[in-house]
C-alpha angles and dihedrals in degrees: 000000000000090000091050091050093049094049096073089047091054091048090049091052092050090048090049091050090050091052090052092049097045097072091050091050090047091050091050091048091047091049091048090048090050091052090048090052092055112096113185117209132179113227128185125216133188114218106192092174092063107112106178142331091284086077095051092089087054091055092045091048090054101043106033096063092052113112113252096026112127104176140344137201127195123202107191096190094061093029088235130152119194116196128186105203144155106261090205091058104037132012128213090249090058090052089050091051091051091051095045092054083072090047093247094144093231126175137170115254135185115256113281093002131102124225090193110132104159100117088155133035117275119270093252090052089054091048090051090051093052093046091048090055090050091052090064087069085080086095086064100033116018099211089063087079089078090068086073088064088056089054089054093048092051098044105036105065093084090049091049095049093047091047091052091049089049094050091047088057090047094245133123119214141159092286091063091049092051092046092052090047092051092046091049095051091049089051087054088049090240092139095163091054090050090052091048091052092051094044096046093046092054092044090048089055089055095045092049090048090052092049092047090049091053090052093045094049090071092056096039088058087075092067096041098053096082119083122240094224135059127197117231110227096216100047103020089227122140117234135178111276091229090065096053112108130211114280094025116144111232129183125227120190127202111287095020128119115244104245103199138019113266151133123266112247099171137021138013133255146147116255128204108222097169096115091053106034105014088240108153099202127064116259119227115234128194138158108320095021119128119239127192135214114260095032121114129239102224099187139353133037122271139175120209135192110228116241098180139037115248092252092054101042122126096262090051090053089049090054090050090053091048091051092049090047091055091054093049106083128208116244093248090051092051090047093052093046091049089051091048091059088065096028097070096049089047091050092049091048092047092049091048090050091053089053100041104038095062089051092051092046090044093233116177122252095033090173090066092054092045090051090047089052090056092049090051090048095051098038093048092055105132099213096110093045094047095046095043096082104040094046091051093049092046093052090047092050089049092049091049093048093053088051092054096261121123120194117197091215147352090254090065090048088055093046095048090062088064097051115135100170131038118194119199131202111223111217113066093358110059090012127047095245089229100127126196122200108236098172135022122171138172114219097187122084095213096046112073121214089246092055091046092049090050092052094045096045093046092052095040091052086072092056128083095204115122090237090058094061090048092056092045091051091048090054090048090053086059091050093253116139117203120230108205092177089070092060118096134180093024115187133180118209109193111228092010115055142255141292133210138170112228133163092350095309131110104222124193121192125184147077126319092289092065088073089074090055088051089054101249122159128246095259089058090052091055090054089047092058089058091054093053093086089064101033133036097189137044133201122207131188100200107311093338122100103225103167150003135206139185130215132195127206124186125219120256119261108265095019093117092048092049094051093045090049090054091050090051087057090055095255120142116229125212131180121212118190140162091214123100125273093259092058091045092051090049090058091047089053092051089051092053093247089297096143117090097208137013127200117186138181093036129161117215090261090050090057090052091050092052090049089053091050092050089054094052095090090057096254119138112250128200124197125203117201144144111193143067089260089062097052094090093048091046090053092047097050126083092241121021115198114194129192102243107195099033096029130091123262090246092054090051090050096051096039120095094205122037120209105209095197135044093245106109089191082086089072097071086041090056091050091049091051091051092048092049089050091052090051091049091052091052091046092050093049090050091048091049095049098038097051094046092042089053092053092048091048091054091045092052088047090059100264098108108162116171092197091057090048092053094045091047092051093050093041093050092054091052093043095056091047093050091044090054091048089062084080088068094063109126095028095094092085092051090047090055091049090053096049128098114306119214117195113210142147111278134161112264097210136310121251094249101049107038094135095045098047113104118190111164114229090356130105096284132065133193093261099037141290129342115251113265095022130103127218114238128189089209124076117284138179113280139156129253116195108223 
């Protein structure tokens, strides 16, 4: 009976426990369902009303509190706002509405494109200008001065609303300064001056927007150079690039832009990669060659198997890096912006003191002091100073990108200008990485050279090192096919070599260090060092040395010029390599003894240690590398420069600057760009301080003219923008090459003027015909750059 009585109690307890657990499970399920319902999306907005970084807190104060907003990023130079938000909670149009309530002139724009269409001032700006001119008739007819009040009433609403929004968010920016200046001049009954301030401020907004748009158009060309359609090879139909899957065969005709990254599976052609890599000459492509989206097929017909989705192609990754670089600020930019947060309140307080103190002390001619306070307020406006650094860095990043150089941030651009030492990896960086076997020998009587080649090629076929392909190709030239499926227990030892178990033998292949893995004694290692001058690679079967081989690797074209150019700039050059001393000396000989220092037989950690030693004296060190072995050294150095197209993904990840081509002459070019950018920053800061200081000096000397102060403030902003845009000289050609490409029927060249005909990217060049193309008197497919 007791058991029967206890049973319901037990059941009741279980039921009670279940009741207690159910709400928790429901809450967890609800929370999981809520997380699943969230769909984060990155939207881009153009804020044409954004004057300078002093208004960034206003934008942040408006957008950040909105429900569904995860993170935001503001780039003042391009007047761009990037928002990561939940599309189910808040839409882009709602974000635009919130911004435009503060009269920020915001709009949604496609990624990398600009919706800016104001080639001319707005109609109300033009009306204000006409009315302002009419107000000067007051010198003929006094009542005409009241027209100036009408100018103020038309032009000031935007300033008022943005000032109110700023004050609500507890920030002070340029709008507040302008509003105070306008109010002060009206109080002094200088209606014409008030109208001039309003008109010039609105016109300055338009002029700065135009200048920023011009600067941004160079960078936005990166995202607009890929076509929206791809042609399917089997059907010939055009489909949206976003619907093309991996492994799809696409067709690219002569004159067309390659839509997606891929590998050529049929045909031959020359491809213009200038917009992507900065490479001036066409690159020949054949079966097995990689092609990238945004590059142009100059001649020939090819089909390619896609290796990336459209959203992950090389140009898309470049755009991501550019966006991240814009958000990473240089130290000097951060310093100036931090100072500006305190600068504006101090200027307002100082101006108020100049106006109030004479009143309190009952000093005569209070109007003079009040007028002086307004001049100080306007002339001390920090817009030019604040915008001087970001616009310079942006222009420099744009210039570098069009030259095939991607910086991961403005801080690295600033740091590269201070580089005193550049360290180079050898294989794949200074040299091409295309090895050729010059010597292969079996040292064991029982093991034939054919058997040894079979073992080596089979094991090396599992490796991605450049030396591996050379050995496999050498075996193929001797009619020996590798069988990687026969290799077991494969191991890769970075900086040493590889190991594999094949046909009952443990085979080790590598440099002199691999002998330790094979289990050889120290005396053997000493003998091995003597053999290094004749052989660069060793083959062991267990502890027995059974073969040696030698490889040669030529220097890249332009390597000597690049190193000599660095030395002319006073930069020390160092080579770090895991190869033996003989191979290192051979490279030094090919370079004409251009390198200052050579370090050979290094493990990856040895390279990192040498980089650390080079940094001990406080000098900035850059490292150039392309492979996995360089990743540690690239991460250790102050500035890591990785070879983007030929380099490994890990090297690209750890590098701070990515070289999009194999031409290392781009490295001194990158340093020159960074140095020019540093000079421009200094010039802009000097321009900002000197012009405003001059106005203040005249004002303190008794020549306080508010009109001069306003014109100087507007002019200085434009001057620093235009001065920074000088960095973009020479990018116009690349911009044209990156613009929309229209394929149409055009005449190749007439029979009489073959040499004079110039059709860019078509079948004719200024000095004659492209290689591999034939001149036809009839119409042929060409390219017209729109």
